[in-house]
C-alpha positions as CSV (number, residue, x, y, z in Angstrom):
1,M,104.2,104.1,60.2
2,A,106.5,103.6,63.2
3,F,110.1,105.0,63.0
4,I,111.5,101.5,63.7
5,H,110.6,98.3,62.0
6,G,108.5,96.1,64.3
7,V,107.6,92.5,64.0
8,A,104.8,91.5,61.7
9,Q,102.3,88.8,62.9
10,D,103.3,86.3,60.2
11,S,106.9,86.5,61.4
12,A,106.1,86.0,65.1
13,T,107.0,82.8,66.8
14,G,107.0,81.5,70.4
15,L,106.1,84.0,73.1
16,L,105.5,86.8,70.6
17,A,103.0,84.7,68.6
18,E,101.2,83.9,71.9
19,L,101.1,87.6,72.9
20,M,99.9,88.7,69.4
21,A,97.2,86.0,69.4
22,A,95.9,87.3,72.8
23,D,96.0,90.9,71.5
24,R,94.0,90.0,68.4
25,Q,91.4,88.2,70.5
26,S,91.0,91.1,73.0
27,W,91.2,94.0,70.5
28,G,89.5,92.3,67.6
29,Y,92.5,93.1,65.4
30,L,96.3,93.3,65.9
31,P,97.1,96.7,67.4
32,N,100.1,98.7,66.1
33,L,101.6,98.6,69.5
34,A,102.0,94.8,69.3
35,N,104.2,95.1,66.2
36,T,106.4,97.7,68.0
37,F,106.7,95.8,71.3
38,G,107.2,92.6,69.3
39,I,110.9,93.6,69.0
40,R,111.3,92.7,72.7
41,P,108.5,90.3,73.5
42,E,109.8,89.7,77.0
43,V,109.5,93.4,77.8
44,Y,105.9,93.4,76.3
45,Q,105.0,90.4,78.5
46,A,106.6,92.1,81.6
47,W,104.5,95.3,80.8
48,R,101.3,93.3,80.6
49,Q,102.1,91.6,83.9
50,L,102.9,94.9,85.6
51,N,99.8,96.6,84.2
52,G,97.7,93.6,85.2
53,A,99.0,93.7,88.7
54,I,98.2,97.5,89.0
55,R,94.7,97.0,87.7
56,A,94.0,94.0,89.9
57,T,93.7,96.1,93.0
58,M,92.3,99.3,91.5
59,D,88.7,100.4,91.0
60,P,88.2,100.0,87.2
61,R,86.7,103.4,86.7
62,R,89.5,105.1,88.7
63,Y,92.1,103.2,86.6
64,E,90.7,104.5,83.4
65,L,90.3,108.0,84.7
66,T,93.9,108.1,85.9
67,T,95.1,106.6,82.7
68,V,93.3,109.1,80.5
69,A,94.5,112.0,82.6
70,A,98.1,110.8,82.4
71,A,97.8,110.1,78.7
72,V,96.4,113.5,77.9
73,A,99.2,115.2,79.9
74,L,101.7,113.1,78.0
75,R,100.1,114.0,74.7
76,S,99.7,110.3,74.0
77,S,96.9,110.0,71.4
78,Y,97.3,106.2,71.4
79,C,96.6,105.8,75.1
80,S,94.1,108.6,75.4
81,L,92.1,107.1,72.5
82,A,92.2,103.6,73.9
83,H,91.3,104.4,77.4
84,G,89.0,107.3,76.6
85,R,87.0,104.9,74.5
86,V,86.7,102.6,77.5
87,L,85.6,105.5,79.8
88,A,83.0,106.6,77.3
89,Q,81.7,103.0,76.7
90,E,81.6,101.9,80.3
91,F,81.7,104.7,82.9
92,L,81.0,108.2,81.5
93,S,79.1,109.8,78.7
94,Q,81.0,110.9,75.6
95,Q,80.4,114.5,76.5
96,E,81.8,113.9,80.0
97,V,84.9,112.4,78.6
98,I,85.3,115.3,76.1
99,G,84.7,117.7,79.0
100,L,87.4,116.2,81.3
101,V,89.9,116.3,78.4
102,A,89.1,120.0,77.7
103,D,88.9,121.1,81.4
104,P,90.3,118.6,83.9
105,D,89.7,121.1,86.7
106,S,86.0,121.5,85.8
107,P,83.7,121.9,88.8
108,A,81.3,119.5,86.9
109,L,83.6,116.7,88.0
110,A,83.3,115.1,91.4
111,P,85.9,116.3,93.9
112,V,87.5,112.9,94.1
113,D,87.8,112.7,90.3
114,R,89.4,116.1,90.2
115,A,91.9,115.1,92.8
116,V,92.8,111.9,91.0
117,I,93.2,113.7,87.7
118,S,95.3,116.4,89.3
119,L,97.6,113.9,90.9
120,A,98.0,111.9,87.7
121,R,98.8,115.1,85.7
122,K,101.3,116.3,88.3
123,I,103.1,112.9,88.3
124,V,103.5,113.1,84.5
125,R,104.6,116.8,84.4
126,G,107.1,116.5,87.3
127,A,106.7,113.9,90.0
128,A,109.2,115.8,92.2
129,D,106.6,118.5,92.5
130,V,104.0,116.2,94.1
131,S,103.5,117.4,97.6
132,E,101.9,116.0,100.8
133,E,99.0,118.3,100.1
134,D,98.3,116.4,96.9
135,I,98.0,113.2,98.8
136,V,96.0,114.8,101.6
137,A,93.5,116.0,99.0
138,L,92.8,112.4,98.0
139,R,92.6,111.3,101.6
140,D,90.1,114.0,102.2
141,C,88.0,112.5,99.4
142,G,87.9,109.2,101.3
143,L,90.7,107.3,99.5
144,S,93.0,105.1,101.6
145,D,96.8,105.2,101.2
146,E,96.6,101.9,99.2
147,E,94.1,103.5,96.8
148,I,96.2,106.6,96.4
149,F,99.3,104.4,95.7
150,D,97.3,102.7,93.0
151,V,96.8,106.1,91.3
152,V,100.5,106.8,91.6
153,L,101.3,103.4,90.1
154,A,98.9,103.8,87.2
155,A,100.1,107.3,86.3
156,A,103.8,106.4,86.6
157,A,103.4,103.2,84.6
158,R,101.6,105.1,81.8
159,C,104.7,107.2,81.4
160,F,106.7,104.2,80.4
161,F,104.2,102.8,77.9
162,S,103.0,106.1,76.3
163,K,106.5,107.4,75.9
164,T,107.7,104.2,74.4
165,L,104.9,104.3,71.8
166,D,105.5,108.0,70.9
167,A,109.3,107.7,70.9
168,T,109.1,104.9,68.3
169,G,106.5,106.8,66.2
170,T,103.9,104.1,66.8
171,S,100.6,105.6,65.5
172,P,97.2,105.0,67.1
173,D,95.3,102.2,65.3
174,A,93.2,103.0,62.2
175,A,90.2,101.5,64.1
176,F,90.1,104.6,66.4
177,S,88.9,106.5,63.3
178,Q,85.5,104.8,63.9
179,L,84.9,106.7,67.2
180,P,82.3,109.5,67.1
181,P,84.2,112.4,65.5
182,S,83.9,114.8,68.5
183,L,85.2,112.1,70.9
184,R,87.9,111.0,68.5
185,D,89.1,114.6,67.9
186,A,89.2,115.4,71.7
187,L,91.2,112.3,72.4
188,T,93.7,112.8,69.6
189,V,96.1,114.9,71.7
190,G,99.4,114.1,69.9
191,R,100.2,111.8,67.0
192,P,97.4,111.4,64.4
193,I,95.6,108.2,63.9
194,D,97.2,105.7,61.5
195,P,95.7,106.2,58.1
196,A,97.2,103.0,56.7
197,G,94.4,100.7,58.0
198,R,96.7,98.0,59.1
199,A,94.1,96.5,61.4
């Protein structure tokens, strides 16, 4: 249960009703985050537009990898579960996702993946500590400055979203309990999954 009272779907009107309907269609249920962000639907809409603009120019696998790396560093169970699930369903094996959470510097990861993960984690932990060497490491892996900027944007934007969810006590959706136990446990890096089953 969140620390603040969000907006229930049956109370939503106008823009919020539209956003919640879209969420229910894409998620298959109404995620807890929609109730929380329903307090300020214009902010929720702006977030979706910003995130959509970042994703529009970014390799989908790299976006998910960056997002999971940032979410784990932020100890955001909600975001690591949501995006770790996508990584495991579309881009990596479950064991590979569990491995990158346990050891993001693992030599089993491709050099470009390690460099992306390293930059995302450094941005979360202290962006002022990012050095030119961090950027050069990605250039040396073949990424253009535009592609590197996409990684920066994805990691920095995740800080806003994940911190908002955790600061309001918004629990990861009960639906995440259905993930394979080893994957679910690895990706639950902060707040526990909502036991209330509000999906």
